[in-house]
C-alpha positions as CSV (number, residue, x, y, z in Angstrom):
1,X,13.0,-18.4,48.1
2,X,10.5,-17.4,50.7
3,X,8.9,-19.8,53.0
4,X,7.0,-19.3,56.4
5,X,8.1,-21.9,58.8
6,X,5.5,-20.9,61.4
7,X,2.8,-18.2,61.4
8,X,4.5,-14.9,60.8
9,X,7.9,-16.4,60.4
10,X,9.6,-16.5,57.0
11,X,12.8,-18.3,55.9
12,X,14.7,-16.8,52.8
13,X,16.8,-19.4,51.2
14,X,18.6,-20.2,47.9
15,X,21.1,-18.4,45.7
16,X,20.8,-14.8,44.3
17,X,23.1,-13.1,41.9
18,X,24.7,-10.3,44.1
19,X,24.6,-8.6,47.4
20,X,22.3,-5.9,46.1
21,X,19.6,-8.5,45.2
22,X,20.1,-10.2,48.7
23,X,19.6,-6.9,50.4
24,X,16.6,-5.8,48.4
25,X,14.9,-9.1,48.9
26,X,15.5,-9.3,52.7
27,X,14.5,-5.7,53.0
28,X,11.2,-6.4,51.4
29,X,10.6,-9.4,53.5
30,X,11.4,-7.5,56.7
31,X,9.0,-4.7,55.7
32,X,6.3,-7.3,55.4
33,X,6.8,-9.6,58.3
34,X,9.2,-7.6,60.6
35,X,12.9,-7.9,60.8
36,X,12.8,-10.3,63.7
37,X,10.6,-12.7,61.8
38,X,12.8,-13.2,58.8
39,X,15.6,-15.8,58.8
40,X,18.3,-15.2,56.1
41,X,19.7,-18.3,54.5
42,X,20.4,-16.6,51.2
43,X,23.7,-17.4,49.3
44,X,25.3,-14.9,46.9
45,X,26.8,-15.6,43.6
46,X,27.1,-18.3,40.9
47,X,23.8,-17.6,39.1
48,X,23.1,-15.4,36.1
49,X,19.8,-13.6,36.5
50,X,17.4,-12.6,33.8
51,X,17.2,-8.8,33.0
52,X,15.8,-6.7,36.0
53,X,15.5,-9.8,38.1
54,X,15.9,-8.1,41.3
55,X,13.4,-5.5,40.5
56,X,10.8,-8.2,39.6
57,X,11.5,-10.2,42.8
58,X,10.8,-7.2,44.9
59,X,7.5,-6.5,43.1
60,X,6.6,-10.1,43.8
61,X,6.9,-9.6,47.5
62,X,3.7,-7.6,48.0
63,X,1.3,-7.4,50.8
64,X,-0.7,-10.0,49.0
65,X,1.6,-12.8,50.0
66,X,0.8,-12.2,53.6
67,X,-2.7,-13.8,52.8
68,X,-1.0,-17.0,52.2
69,X,-0.4,-19.3,55.1
70,X,2.1,-22.4,55.4
71,X,3.3,-21.0,52.1
72,X,6.3,-21.3,49.9
73,X,7.6,-19.5,46.9
74,X,10.2,-20.7,44.8
75,X,12.0,-18.8,42.0
76,X,14.2,-20.4,39.2
77,X,15.0,-17.8,36.6
78,X,11.9,-16.9,35.0
79,X,9.9,-19.7,36.7
80,X,7.8,-18.8,39.7
81,X,6.1,-21.4,41.9
82,X,3.9,-20.5,44.8
83,X,2.2,-23.0,47.2
84,X,0.3,-22.6,50.3
85,X,-3.2,-22.0,51.8
86,X,-5.5,-19.1,51.4
87,X,-8.8,-18.2,52.9
88,X,-11.0,-18.2,49.8
89,X,-10.9,-18.7,45.9
90,X,-11.1,-15.0,45.3
91,X,-7.9,-14.6,47.2
92,X,-6.3,-17.5,45.5
93,X,-6.8,-15.7,42.1
94,X,-6.0,-12.3,43.4
95,X,-2.5,-13.3,44.8
96,X,-1.5,-15.1,41.5
97,X,-2.9,-12.3,39.4
98,X,-0.9,-9.7,41.2
99,X,2.1,-11.7,40.9
100,X,1.7,-12.1,37.1
101,X,1.1,-8.5,36.5
102,X,4.2,-7.4,38.5
103,X,6.4,-9.5,36.1
104,X,7.1,-9.3,32.4
105,X,5.6,-11.9,29.9
106,X,8.7,-14.0,29.9
107,X,7.9,-15.1,33.5
108,X,5.5,-18.0,34.3
109,X,3.6,-18.4,37.6
110,X,2.7,-21.9,38.7
111,X,-0.3,-21.5,41.1
112,X,-0.1,-24.2,43.7
113,X,-2.2,-22.1,46.2
114,X,-5.3,-24.0,47.7
115,X,-8.2,-22.8,49.6
116,X,-8.0,-23.9,53.3
117,X,-11.3,-25.8,53.9
118,X,-11.3,-25.1,57.6
119,X,-11.2,-21.3,56.8
120,X,-14.1,-21.4,54.4
121,X,-16.1,-23.7,56.7
122,X,-15.5,-21.2,59.5
123,X,-16.9,-18.4,57.4
124,X,-20.1,-20.3,56.8
125,X,-20.4,-21.4,60.4
126,X,-20.0,-17.8,61.6
127,X,-22.4,-16.4,59.3
128,X,-25.1,-19.0,60.4
129,X,-24.0,-18.3,63.9
130,X,-26.2,-20.9,65.6
131,X,-29.2,-19.3,64.2
132,X,-31.9,-21.6,62.7
133,X,-33.3,-21.0,59.0
134,X,-37.0,-21.0,59.8
135,X,-40.0,-22.6,57.8
136,X,-43.7,-22.5,58.1
137,X,-44.8,-25.2,60.5
138,X,-44.8,-28.5,58.7
139,X,-43.8,-27.2,55.4
140,X,-40.9,-26.4,53.3
141,X,-42.0,-22.6,52.9
142,X,-39.3,-20.3,54.2
143,X,-40.3,-17.6,56.6
144,X,-39.3,-13.9,56.4
145,X,-36.6,-14.5,59.1
146,X,-35.3,-17.6,57.3
147,X,-35.0,-15.6,54.0
148,X,-32.9,-12.9,55.9
149,X,-30.4,-15.6,57.1
150,X,-30.2,-17.0,53.6
151,X,-29.4,-13.7,52.1
152,X,-26.4,-13.4,54.5
153,X,-25.4,-17.1,53.6
154,X,-25.6,-16.3,50.0
155,X,-23.2,-13.3,50.5
156,X,-20.9,-15.5,52.6
157,X,-20.7,-18.2,49.9
158,X,-19.8,-15.7,47.4
159,X,-17.2,-14.2,49.7
160,X,-15.3,-17.6,49.9
161,X,-15.3,-18.0,46.2
162,X,-18.5,-19.9,45.7
163,X,-17.2,-23.4,46.5
164,X,-19.3,-26.6,46.3
165,X,-21.8,-26.5,49.3
166,X,-23.8,-29.2,50.7
167,X,-27.2,-27.9,52.1
168,X,-28.5,-30.5,54.7
169,X,-31.8,-30.5,56.2
170,X,-32.6,-31.9,59.6
171,X,-35.7,-32.4,61.7
172,X,-36.7,-33.3,65.2
173,X,-37.8,-36.8,66.1
174,X,-41.5,-36.2,66.4
175,X,-43.6,-38.0,63.9
176,X,-42.8,-40.7,61.2
177,X,-39.2,-40.9,60.3
178,X,-39.6,-41.3,56.7
179,X,-41.9,-38.4,56.4
180,X,-39.4,-36.3,58.5
181,X,-36.6,-37.4,56.0
182,X,-38.8,-36.3,53.1
183,X,-39.5,-33.0,54.8
184,X,-35.8,-32.2,55.6
185,X,-34.9,-32.9,52.0
186,X,-37.8,-30.7,50.8
187,X,-36.5,-28.0,53.1
188,X,-32.9,-28.3,51.9
189,X,-34.2,-28.1,48.3
190,X,-36.1,-25.0,49.3
191,X,-33.0,-23.4,50.6
192,X,-31.1,-24.5,47.5
193,X,-33.5,-22.9,45.3
194,X,-33.5,-19.6,47.1
195,X,-29.7,-19.5,47.1
196,X,-29.7,-20.1,43.3
197,X,-32.2,-17.2,43.0
198,X,-29.6,-15.1,44.9
199,X,-27.0,-15.8,42.3
200,X,-25.3,-18.9,43.6
201,X,-24.8,-21.4,40.7
202,X,-26.9,-24.4,40.7
203,X,-23.9,-26.8,40.3
204,X,-22.4,-25.3,43.4
205,X,-25.2,-26.4,45.6
206,X,-26.6,-29.9,46.5
207,X,-29.4,-30.8,48.9
208,X,-29.6,-33.7,51.4
209,X,-32.3,-34.7,53.8
210,X,-31.2,-36.2,57.2
211,X,-34.4,-36.2,58.9
212,X,-34.2,-36.8,62.6
213,X,-30.9,-38.9,62.4
214,X,-28.4,-36.1,63.6
215,X,-29.7,-34.3,66.5
216,X,-27.6,-31.5,68.1
217,X,-29.7,-31.4,71.3
218,X,-32.2,-33.5,73.2
219,X,-35.6,-34.0,71.5
220,X,-37.3,-34.3,75.0
221,X,-37.7,-30.5,75.2
222,X,-39.3,-27.7,73.1
223,X,-35.9,-25.9,72.9
224,X,-34.0,-29.0,72.0
225,X,-36.6,-29.9,69.2
226,X,-36.3,-26.3,67.8
227,X,-32.5,-26.5,67.6
228,X,-32.7,-29.9,65.7
229,X,-35.1,-28.5,63.0
230,X,-32.2,-26.8,61.2
231,X,-30.4,-26.4,58.0
232,X,-26.6,-27.1,58.0
233,X,-24.3,-25.7,55.3
234,X,-21.1,-28.0,54.9
235,X,-18.4,-27.5,52.2
236,X,-18.5,-30.5,49.8
237,X,-15.4,-32.5,49.0
């Protein structure tokens, strides 16, 4: 029934029972997205709606659906299906929960919403914000500054619905490569353990040690080596 063709643009299509239903649905969409952003392709007549159908449809069109991107909502009698991208798992559940509570029990809602991986990864990247999770020299013991950053990361992981996250440890190229791989894994495991203490489920976190194999800067300078000794947080597939 309502399907954004591009950001901020919505197409309303399909068949509604009467002009009053058409006007009510279009009015609600125009309130949400602006009249200029709503394309009317609705047809009138030829369908017999369930009781209070128009009232239920206008309740469905709440501000929550604005959180759905590249979305589509289809209504066939008492069957409602919604598809599209949302920023996090909490929103995915919130949108569908609101839809279900606005309808009576004869309706069913098919939740086809998915968390947009790019959006969730962006939250993690912005939270880390090019900072380095610090450890005591040559060890896997977190410094106080490192723990502060991880407190923020734990909050960010919860914000995006606690997805599966890979904690990847990296080192600079100084010293023995195998020793560095071992140290990077130990540090990733320290971060994982700390996040678990902060309430992130253990099965949501995995630890990987990449050693010196993926530098982000040259290892020829102090600054470059400091940047390469880092922890990366990546959404797992």
